[in-house]
PDB file of N, CA, C and O in Angstrom:
ATOM      1  N   MET A   1      99.409 130.447  31.442  1.00  0.00           N
ATOM      2  CA  MET A   1      99.799 128.936  31.516  1.00  0.00           C
ATOM      3  C   MET A   1     100.390 128.396  32.713  1.00  0.00           C
ATOM      4  O   MET A   1     100.194 127.289  33.214  1.00  0.00           O
ATOM      5  N   TYR A   2     101.155 129.346  33.108  1.00  0.00           N
ATOM      6  CA  TYR A   2     102.149 128.981  34.392  1.00  0.00           C
ATOM      7  C   TYR A   2     101.184 128.704  35.765  1.00  0.00           C
ATOM      8  O   TYR A   2     101.487 127.914  36.660  1.00  0.00           O
ATOM      9  N   LYS A   3     100.074 129.454  35.730  1.00  0.00           N
ATOM     10  CA  LYS A   3      99.195 129.446  36.849  1.00  0.00           C
ATOM     11  C   LYS A   3      98.331 128.087  36.717  1.00  0.00           C
ATOM     12  O   LYS A   3      97.896 127.466  37.686  1.00  0.00           O
ATOM     13  N   ARG A   4      98.148 127.716  35.341  1.00  0.00           N
ATOM     14  CA  ARG A   4      97.379 126.360  35.314  1.00  0.00           C
ATOM     15  C   ARG A   4      98.224 125.124  35.755  1.00  0.00           C
ATOM     16  O   ARG A   4      97.754 124.275  36.513  1.00  0.00           O
ATOM     17  N   ILE A   5      99.389 125.061  35.292  1.00  0.00           N
ATOM     18  CA  ILE A   5     100.074 123.882  35.787  1.00  0.00           C
ATOM     19  C   ILE A   5     100.355 123.921  37.277  1.00  0.00           C
ATOM     20  O   ILE A   5     100.531 122.846  37.850  1.00  0.00           O
ATOM     21  N   ARG A   6     100.417 125.076  37.971  1.00  0.00           N
ATOM     22  CA  ARG A   6     100.356 124.930  39.444  1.00  0.00           C
ATOM     23  C   ARG A   6      99.004 124.580  40.114  1.00  0.00           C
ATOM     24  O   ARG A   6      98.939 123.856  41.107  1.00  0.00           O
ATOM     25  N   ASP A   7      97.982 125.111  39.539  1.00  0.00           N
ATOM     26  CA  ASP A   7      96.671 124.942  39.998  1.00  0.00           C
ATOM     27  C   ASP A   7      96.376 123.284  39.807  1.00  0.00           C
ATOM     28  O   ASP A   7      95.756 122.603  40.624  1.00  0.00           O
ATOM     29  N   LEU A   8      96.869 122.869  38.745  1.00  0.00           N
ATOM     30  CA  LEU A   8      96.621 121.228  38.376  1.00  0.00           C
ATOM     31  C   LEU A   8      97.499 120.475  39.372  1.00  0.00           C
ATOM     32  O   LEU A   8      97.068 119.439  39.879  1.00  0.00           O
ATOM     33  N   ARG A   9      98.466 120.849  39.614  1.00  0.00           N
ATOM     34  CA  ARG A   9      99.520 120.236  40.614  1.00  0.00           C
ATOM     35  C   ARG A   9      98.775 120.243  42.004  1.00  0.00           C
ATOM     36  O   ARG A   9      98.587 119.213  42.651  1.00  0.00           O
ATOM     37  N   GLU A  10      98.383 121.450  42.390  1.00  0.00           N
ATOM     38  CA  GLU A  10      97.805 121.454  43.765  1.00  0.00           C
ATOM     39  C   GLU A  10      96.435 120.822  43.727  1.00  0.00           C
ATOM     40  O   GLU A  10      96.051 120.279  44.763  1.00  0.00           O
ATOM     41  N   ASP A  11      95.791 120.822  42.861  1.00  0.00           N
ATOM     42  CA  ASP A  11      94.277 120.132  42.832  1.00  0.00           C
ATOM     43  C   ASP A  11      94.688 118.495  43.062  1.00  0.00           C
ATOM     44  O   ASP A  11      93.841 117.820  43.648  1.00  0.00           O
ATOM     45  N   CYS A  12      95.833 117.884  42.670  1.00  0.00           N
ATOM     46  CA  CYS A  12      96.178 116.747  42.682  1.00  0.00           C
ATOM     47  C   CYS A  12      96.887 116.512  44.133  1.00  0.00           C
ATOM     48  O   CYS A  12      97.209 115.372  44.471  1.00  0.00           O
ATOM     49  N   ASP A  13      97.072 117.430  44.821  1.00  0.00           N
ATOM     50  CA  ASP A  13      97.818 117.377  46.094  1.00  0.00           C
ATOM     51  C   ASP A  13      99.154 116.843  45.950  1.00  0.00           C
ATOM     52  O   ASP A  13      99.561 115.969  46.716  1.00  0.00           O
ATOM     53  N   LEU A  14      99.958 117.379  44.884  1.00  0.00           N
ATOM     54  CA  LEU A  14     101.301 116.970  44.633  1.00  0.00           C
ATOM     55  C   LEU A  14     102.136 118.092  44.830  1.00  0.00           C
ATOM     56  O   LEU A  14     101.727 119.230  44.597  1.00  0.00           O
ATOM     57  N   ASN A  15     103.463 117.819  45.308  1.00  0.00           N
ATOM     58  CA  ASN A  15     104.326 118.867  45.450  1.00  0.00           C
ATOM     59  C   ASN A  15     105.191 119.066  44.264  1.00  0.00           C
ATOM     60  O   ASN A  15     105.177 118.202  43.386  1.00  0.00           O
ATOM     61  N   GLN A  16     105.958 120.137  44.143  1.00  0.00           N
ATOM     62  CA  GLN A  16     106.900 120.310  42.891  1.00  0.00           C
ATOM     63  C   GLN A  16     107.781 119.256  42.823  1.00  0.00           C
ATOM     64  O   GLN A  16     108.067 118.879  41.687  1.00  0.00           O
ATOM     65  N   THR A  17     108.316 118.648  43.821  1.00  0.00           N
ATOM     66  CA  THR A  17     109.367 117.486  43.854  1.00  0.00           C
ATOM     67  C   THR A  17     108.861 116.286  43.054  1.00  0.00           C
ATOM     68  O   THR A  17     109.509 115.639  42.231  1.00  0.00           O
ATOM     69  N   GLN A  18     107.489 116.080  43.465  1.00  0.00           N
ATOM     70  CA  GLN A  18     106.851 114.711  42.918  1.00  0.00           C
ATOM     71  C   GLN A  18     106.517 115.003  41.570  1.00  0.00           C
ATOM     72  O   GLN A  18     106.512 114.016  40.835  1.00  0.00           O
ATOM     73  N   VAL A  19     106.245 116.062  41.063  1.00  0.00           N
ATOM     74  CA  VAL A  19     105.865 116.388  39.571  1.00  0.00           C
ATOM     75  C   VAL A  19     107.187 116.431  38.824  1.00  0.00           C
ATOM     76  O   VAL A  19     107.221 116.026  37.662  1.00  0.00           O
ATOM     77  N   ALA A  20     108.425 116.960  39.501  1.00  0.00           N
ATOM     78  CA  ALA A  20     109.730 117.169  38.831  1.00  0.00           C
ATOM     79  C   ALA A  20     110.162 115.805  38.733  1.00  0.00           C
ATOM     80  O   ALA A  20     110.757 115.598  37.675  1.00  0.00           O
ATOM     81  N   GLN A  21     110.053 114.703  39.558  1.00  0.00           N
ATOM     82  CA  GLN A  21     110.516 113.421  39.513  1.00  0.00           C
ATOM     83  C   GLN A  21     109.722 112.537  38.267  1.00  0.00           C
ATOM     84  O   GLN A  21     110.254 111.644  37.608  1.00  0.00           O
ATOM     85  N   MET A  22     108.426 112.984  38.136  1.00  0.00           N
ATOM     86  CA  MET A  22     107.728 112.257  37.113  1.00  0.00           C
ATOM     87  C   MET A  22     108.441 112.810  35.769  1.00  0.00           C
ATOM     88  O   MET A  22     108.734 112.011  34.880  1.00  0.00           O
ATOM     89  N   LEU A  23     108.670 113.975  35.657  1.00  0.00           N
ATOM     90  CA  LEU A  23     109.406 114.530  34.558  1.00  0.00           C
ATOM     91  C   LEU A  23     110.737 114.260  34.444  1.00  0.00           C
ATOM     92  O   LEU A  23     111.251 114.606  33.380  1.00  0.00           O
ATOM     93  N   GLY A  24     111.420 113.743  35.240  1.00  0.00           N
ATOM     94  CA  GLY A  24     112.955 113.464  35.218  1.00  0.00           C
ATOM     95  C   GLY A  24     113.717 114.517  35.450  1.00  0.00           C
ATOM     96  O   GLY A  24     114.764 114.568  34.804  1.00  0.00           O
ATOM     97  N   MET A  25     113.462 115.462  36.268  1.00  0.00           N
ATOM     98  CA  MET A  25     114.169 116.812  36.121  1.00  0.00           C
ATOM     99  C   MET A  25     114.169 117.150  37.789  1.00  0.00           C
ATOM    100  O   MET A  25     113.683 116.410  38.645  1.00  0.00           O
ATOM    101  N   SER A  26     114.809 118.401  38.024  1.00  0.00           N
ATOM    102  CA  SER A  26     114.981 118.788  39.295  1.00  0.00           C
ATOM    103  C   SER A  26     113.775 119.593  39.683  1.00  0.00           C
ATOM    104  O   SER A  26     113.005 120.082  38.856  1.00  0.00           O
ATOM    105  N   GLN A  27     113.646 119.711  41.053  1.00  0.00           N
ATOM    106  CA  GLN A  27     112.476 120.546  41.579  1.00  0.00           C
ATOM    107  C   GLN A  27     112.707 121.959  41.310  1.00  0.00           C
ATOM    108  O   GLN A  27     111.728 122.691  41.163  1.00  0.00           O
ATOM    109  N   THR A  28     113.933 122.447  41.227  1.00  0.00           N
ATOM    110  CA  THR A  28     114.291 123.744  41.039  1.00  0.00           C
ATOM    111  C   THR A  28     113.892 124.104  39.408  1.00  0.00           C
ATOM    112  O   THR A  28     113.281 125.112  39.052  1.00  0.00           O
ATOM    113  N   GLY A  29     114.331 123.154  38.630  1.00  0.00           N
ATOM    114  CA  GLY A  29     114.063 123.430  37.012  1.00  0.00           C
ATOM    115  C   GLY A  29     112.570 123.290  36.939  1.00  0.00           C
ATOM    116  O   GLY A  29     112.076 123.992  36.057  1.00  0.00           O
ATOM    117  N   TYR A  30     111.726 122.573  37.627  1.00  0.00           N
ATOM    118  CA  TYR A  30     110.266 122.498  37.324  1.00  0.00           C
ATOM    119  C   TYR A  30     109.745 123.919  37.969  1.00  0.00           C
ATOM    120  O   TYR A  30     108.816 124.554  37.471  1.00  0.00           O
ATOM    121  N   SER A  31     110.466 124.336  39.144  1.00  0.00           N
ATOM    122  CA  SER A  31     109.638 125.391  39.701  1.00  0.00           C
ATOM    123  C   SER A  31     109.756 126.703  38.805  1.00  0.00           C
ATOM    124  O   SER A  31     108.930 127.615  38.822  1.00  0.00           O
ATOM    125  N   LYS A  32     110.765 126.667  38.115  1.00  0.00           N
ATOM    126  CA  LYS A  32     110.963 127.827  37.009  1.00  0.00           C
ATOM    127  C   LYS A  32     109.924 127.813  35.795  1.00  0.00           C
ATOM    128  O   LYS A  32     109.785 128.728  34.984  1.00  0.00           O
ATOM    129  N   TYR A  33     109.276 126.704  35.817  1.00  0.00           N
ATOM    130  CA  TYR A  33     108.166 126.619  34.719  1.00  0.00           C
ATOM    131  C   TYR A  33     106.959 127.133  35.166  1.00  0.00           C
ATOM    132  O   TYR A  33     106.162 127.695  34.415  1.00  0.00           O
ATOM    133  N   GLU A  34     106.742 126.923  36.668  1.00  0.00           N
ATOM    134  CA  GLU A  34     105.491 127.374  37.373  1.00  0.00           C
ATOM    135  C   GLU A  34     105.458 128.852  37.482  1.00  0.00           C
ATOM    136  O   GLU A  34     104.440 129.543  37.462  1.00  0.00           O
ATOM    137  N   THR A  35     106.833 129.311  37.615  1.00  0.00           N
ATOM    138  CA  THR A  35     106.849 130.885  37.967  1.00  0.00           C
ATOM    139  C   THR A  35     106.919 131.623  36.525  1.00  0.00           C
ATOM    140  O   THR A  35     106.776 132.846  36.493  1.00  0.00           O
ATOM    141  N   GLY A  36     107.135 130.901  35.348  1.00  0.00           N
ATOM    142  CA  GLY A  36     107.436 131.537  34.225  1.00  0.00           C
ATOM    143  C   GLY A  36     108.768 132.012  33.887  1.00  0.00           C
ATOM    144  O   GLY A  36     109.032 132.521  32.797  1.00  0.00           O
ATOM    145  N   GLU A  37     109.672 131.831  34.904  1.00  0.00           N
ATOM    146  CA  GLU A  37     111.030 132.143  34.576  1.00  0.00           C
ATOM    147  C   GLU A  37     111.545 131.412  33.351  1.00  0.00           C
ATOM    148  O   GLU A  37     112.269 132.037  32.576  1.00  0.00           O
ATOM    149  N   ASN A  38     111.256 130.216  33.117  1.00  0.00           N
ATOM    150  CA  ASN A  38     111.639 129.410  32.012  1.00  0.00           C
ATOM    151  C   ASN A  38     110.380 128.964  31.168  1.00  0.00           C
ATOM    152  O   ASN A  38     109.350 128.671  31.776  1.00  0.00           O
ATOM    153  N   ASP A  39     110.422 128.906  29.897  1.00  0.00           N
ATOM    154  CA  ASP A  39     109.313 128.522  28.911  1.00  0.00           C
ATOM    155  C   ASP A  39     109.294 127.054  29.068  1.00  0.00           C
ATOM    156  O   ASP A  39     110.342 126.449  29.297  1.00  0.00           O
ATOM    157  N   LEU A  40     108.145 126.443  28.957  1.00  0.00           N
ATOM    158  CA  LEU A  40     107.968 125.025  28.902  1.00  0.00           C
ATOM    159  C   LEU A  40     108.288 124.490  27.371  1.00  0.00           C
ATOM    160  O   LEU A  40     107.811 124.928  26.324  1.00  0.00           O
ATOM    161  N   PRO A  41     109.128 123.536  27.528  1.00  0.00           N
ATOM    162  CA  PRO A  41     109.588 122.832  26.263  1.00  0.00           C
ATOM    163  C   PRO A  41     108.288 122.172  25.722  1.00  0.00           C
ATOM    164  O   PRO A  41     107.376 122.014  26.533  1.00  0.00           O
ATOM    165  N   THR A  42     108.108 121.770  24.431  1.00  0.00           N
ATOM    166  CA  THR A  42     106.952 121.250  23.950  1.00  0.00           C
ATOM    167  C   THR A  42     106.930 119.637  24.585  1.00  0.00           C
ATOM    168  O   THR A  42     105.877 119.047  24.829  1.00  0.00           O
ATOM    169  N   SER A  43     108.076 119.144  24.767  1.00  0.00           N
ATOM    170  CA  SER A  43     108.165 117.750  25.381  1.00  0.00           C
ATOM    171  C   SER A  43     107.504 117.549  26.693  1.00  0.00           C
ATOM    172  O   SER A  43     106.804 116.581  26.991  1.00  0.00           O
ATOM    173  N   VAL A  44     107.860 118.783  27.611  1.00  0.00           N
ATOM    174  CA  VAL A  44     107.276 118.755  29.000  1.00  0.00           C
ATOM    175  C   VAL A  44     105.822 119.190  28.905  1.00  0.00           C
ATOM    176  O   VAL A  44     105.051 118.717  29.741  1.00  0.00           O
ATOM    177  N   LEU A  45     105.384 119.971  28.056  1.00  0.00           N
ATOM    178  CA  LEU A  45     104.138 120.318  28.010  1.00  0.00           C
ATOM    179  C   LEU A  45     103.176 119.063  27.624  1.00  0.00           C
ATOM    180  O   LEU A  45     102.106 118.788  28.165  1.00  0.00           O
ATOM    181  N   ILE A  46     103.733 118.454  26.691  1.00  0.00           N
ATOM    182  CA  ILE A  46     102.771 117.216  26.453  1.00  0.00           C
ATOM    183  C   ILE A  46     103.112 116.157  27.536  1.00  0.00           C
ATOM    184  O   ILE A  46     102.229 115.323  27.737  1.00  0.00           O
ATOM    185  N   LYS A  47     104.019 116.076  28.118  1.00  0.00           N
ATOM    186  CA  LYS A  47     104.033 115.084  29.360  1.00  0.00           C
ATOM    187  C   LYS A  47     103.074 115.544  30.518  1.00  0.00           C
ATOM    188  O   LYS A  47     102.395 114.720  31.130  1.00  0.00           O
ATOM    189  N   LEU A  48     103.046 116.751  30.769  1.00  0.00           N
ATOM    190  CA  LEU A  48     102.149 117.341  31.818  1.00  0.00           C
ATOM    191  C   LEU A  48     100.814 117.237  31.316  1.00  0.00           C
ATOM    192  O   LEU A  48     100.003 116.784  32.123  1.00  0.00           O
ATOM    193  N   ALA A  49     100.325 117.587  30.024  1.00  0.00           N
ATOM    194  CA  ALA A  49      98.955 117.279  29.588  1.00  0.00           C
ATOM    195  C   ALA A  49      98.591 115.827  29.678  1.00  0.00           C
ATOM    196  O   ALA A  49      97.491 115.522  30.139  1.00  0.00           O
ATOM    197  N   ASP A  50      99.388 114.961  29.294  1.00  0.00           N
ATOM    198  CA  ASP A  50      99.051 113.365  29.647  1.00  0.00           C
ATOM    199  C   ASP A  50      98.994 113.198  30.969  1.00  0.00           C
ATOM    200  O   ASP A  50      98.083 112.470  31.362  1.00  0.00           O
ATOM    201  N   PHE A  51      99.784 113.716  31.858  1.00  0.00           N
ATOM    202  CA  PHE A  51      99.772 113.193  33.297  1.00  0.00           C
ATOM    203  C   PHE A  51      98.553 113.715  33.899  1.00  0.00           C
ATOM    204  O   PHE A  51      97.990 113.071  34.783  1.00  0.00           O
ATOM    205  N   TYR A  52      98.026 115.024  33.420  1.00  0.00           N
ATOM    206  CA  TYR A  52      96.892 115.544  34.373  1.00  0.00           C
ATOM    207  C   TYR A  52      95.492 115.237  33.373  1.00  0.00           C
ATOM    208  O   TYR A  52      94.393 115.727  33.629  1.00  0.00           O
ATOM    209  N   ASP A  53      95.712 114.495  32.406  1.00  0.00           N
ATOM    210  CA  ASP A  53      94.747 114.145  31.434  1.00  0.00           C
ATOM    211  C   ASP A  53      93.990 115.276  30.995  1.00  0.00           C
ATOM    212  O   ASP A  53      92.765 115.342  31.103  1.00  0.00           O
ATOM    213  N   THR A  54      94.709 116.159  30.504  1.00  0.00           N
ATOM    214  CA  THR A  54      93.996 117.484  29.896  1.00  0.00           C
ATOM    215  C   THR A  54      94.665 117.776  28.623  1.00  0.00           C
ATOM    216  O   THR A  54      95.557 117.065  28.160  1.00  0.00           O
ATOM    217  N   SER A  55      94.217 118.828  28.075  1.00  0.00           N
ATOM    218  CA  SER A  55      94.845 119.124  26.560  1.00  0.00           C
ATOM    219  C   SER A  55      95.920 120.041  26.821  1.00  0.00           C
ATOM    220  O   SER A  55      96.017 120.705  27.853  1.00  0.00           O
ATOM    221  N   VAL A  56      96.801 120.060  25.769  1.00  0.00           N
ATOM    222  CA  VAL A  56      97.908 121.058  25.625  1.00  0.00           C
ATOM    223  C   VAL A  56      97.236 122.546  25.526  1.00  0.00           C
ATOM    224  O   VAL A  56      97.738 123.545  26.041  1.00  0.00           O
ATOM    225  N   ASP A  57      96.060 122.529  24.806  1.00  0.00           N
ATOM    226  CA  ASP A  57      95.386 123.765  24.670  1.00  0.00           C
ATOM    227  C   ASP A  57      94.903 124.377  26.009  1.00  0.00           C
ATOM    228  O   ASP A  57      95.001 125.581  26.248  1.00  0.00           O
ATOM    229  N   TYR A  58      94.401 123.517  26.823  1.00  0.00           N
ATOM    230  CA  TYR A  58      94.126 123.927  28.222  1.00  0.00           C
ATOM    231  C   TYR A  58      95.361 124.598  28.881  1.00  0.00           C
ATOM    232  O   TYR A  58      95.296 125.739  29.336  1.00  0.00           O
ATOM    233  N   LEU A  59      96.427 123.885  28.912  1.00  0.00           N
ATOM    234  CA  LEU A  59      97.686 124.437  29.607  1.00  0.00           C
ATOM    235  C   LEU A  59      98.162 125.630  29.039  1.00  0.00           C
ATOM    236  O   LEU A  59      98.748 126.438  29.760  1.00  0.00           O
ATOM    237  N   LEU A  60      97.969 125.874  27.709  1.00  0.00           N
ATOM    238  CA  LEU A  60      98.216 127.130  27.066  1.00  0.00           C
ATOM    239  C   LEU A  60      97.212 128.106  27.087  1.00  0.00           C
ATOM    240  O   LEU A  60      97.468 129.103  26.412  1.00  0.00           O
ATOM    241  N   ASN A  61      96.037 128.092  27.732  1.00  0.00           N
ATOM    242  CA  ASN A  61      95.110 128.973  27.835  1.00  0.00           C
ATOM    243  C   ASN A  61      94.316 129.224  26.663  1.00  0.00           C
ATOM    244  O   ASN A  61      93.654 130.256  26.548  1.00  0.00           O
ATOM    245  N   ARG A  62      94.360 128.203  25.675  1.00  0.00           N
ATOM    246  CA  ARG A  62      93.555 128.510  24.546  1.00  0.00           C
ATOM    247  C   ARG A  62      92.188 127.894  24.846  1.00  0.00           C
ATOM    248  O   ARG A  62      91.364 128.106  23.956  1.00  0.00           O
ATOM    249  N   THR A  63      91.809 127.274  25.752  1.00  0.00           N
ATOM    250  CA  THR A  63      90.560 126.740  26.027  1.00  0.00           C
ATOM    251  C   THR A  63      90.343 126.682  27.486  1.00  0.00           C
ATOM    252  O   THR A  63      91.314 126.437  28.201  1.00  0.00           O
ATOM    253  N   ASP A  64      89.182 126.879  28.009  1.00  0.00           N
ATOM    254  CA  ASP A  64      88.812 126.639  29.483  1.00  0.00           C
ATOM    255  C   ASP A  64      88.315 125.270  29.743  1.00  0.00           C
ATOM    256  O   ASP A  64      87.991 125.007  30.901  1.00  0.00           O
ATOM    257  N   GLU A  65      88.210 124.379  28.845  1.00  0.00           N
ATOM    258  CA  GLU A  65      87.904 123.097  28.906  1.00  0.00           C
ATOM    259  C   GLU A  65      89.110 122.255  29.523  1.00  0.00           C
ATOM    260  O   GLU A  65      90.215 122.132  28.996  1.00  0.00           O
ATOM    261  N   LYS A  66      88.679 121.665  30.807  1.00  0.00           N
ATOM    262  CA  LYS A  66      89.941 121.033  31.430  1.00  0.00           C
ATOM    263  C   LYS A  66      90.018 119.676  30.729  1.00  0.00           C
ATOM    264  O   LYS A  66      91.175 119.326  30.494  1.00  0.00           O
ATOM    265  N   LYS A  67      89.110 118.874  30.361  1.00  0.00           N
ATOM    266  CA  LYS A  67      89.335 117.448  29.901  1.00  0.00           C
ATOM    267  C   LYS A  67      89.570 117.432  28.628  1.00  0.00           C
ATOM    268  O   LYS A  67      88.937 118.121  27.828  1.00  0.00           O
ATOM    269  N   ARG A  68      90.550 116.605  28.301  1.00  0.00           N
ATOM    270  CA  ARG A  68      91.083 116.346  26.943  1.00  0.00           C
ATOM    271  C   ARG A  68      89.913 116.272  25.878  1.00  0.00           C
ATOM    272  O   ARG A  68      89.779 116.963  24.869  1.00  0.00           O
ATOM    273  N   TYR A  69      89.057 115.209  26.381  1.00  0.00           N
ATOM    274  CA  TYR A  69      87.991 114.977  25.392  1.00  0.00           C
ATOM    275  C   TYR A  69      86.662 115.234  25.970  1.00  0.00           C
ATOM    276  O   TYR A  69      86.215 114.378  26.735  1.00  0.00           O
ATOM    277  N   PRO A  70      85.922 116.352  25.703  1.00  0.00           N
ATOM    278  CA  PRO A  70      84.665 116.710  26.402  1.00  0.00           C
ATOM    279  C   PRO A  70      83.608 115.585  26.151  1.00  0.00           C
ATOM    280  O   PRO A  70      82.482 115.674  26.641  1.00  0.00           O
TER     281      PRO A  70
END
């Protein structure tokens, strides 16, 4: 899961600070999600899925289908 959120961020040419600002949190806090040091809360997981226009299942490695609605 953690690799997917990093890959999506990099695919959009965003840095951690930009994504953290969108989430209303610090870059350090967001960085801990990408490294797996902290688990993603459900609310953050949903915001990231909406932001990247993908499904929560994709972020959780339950599917390899990137788009929310194929």
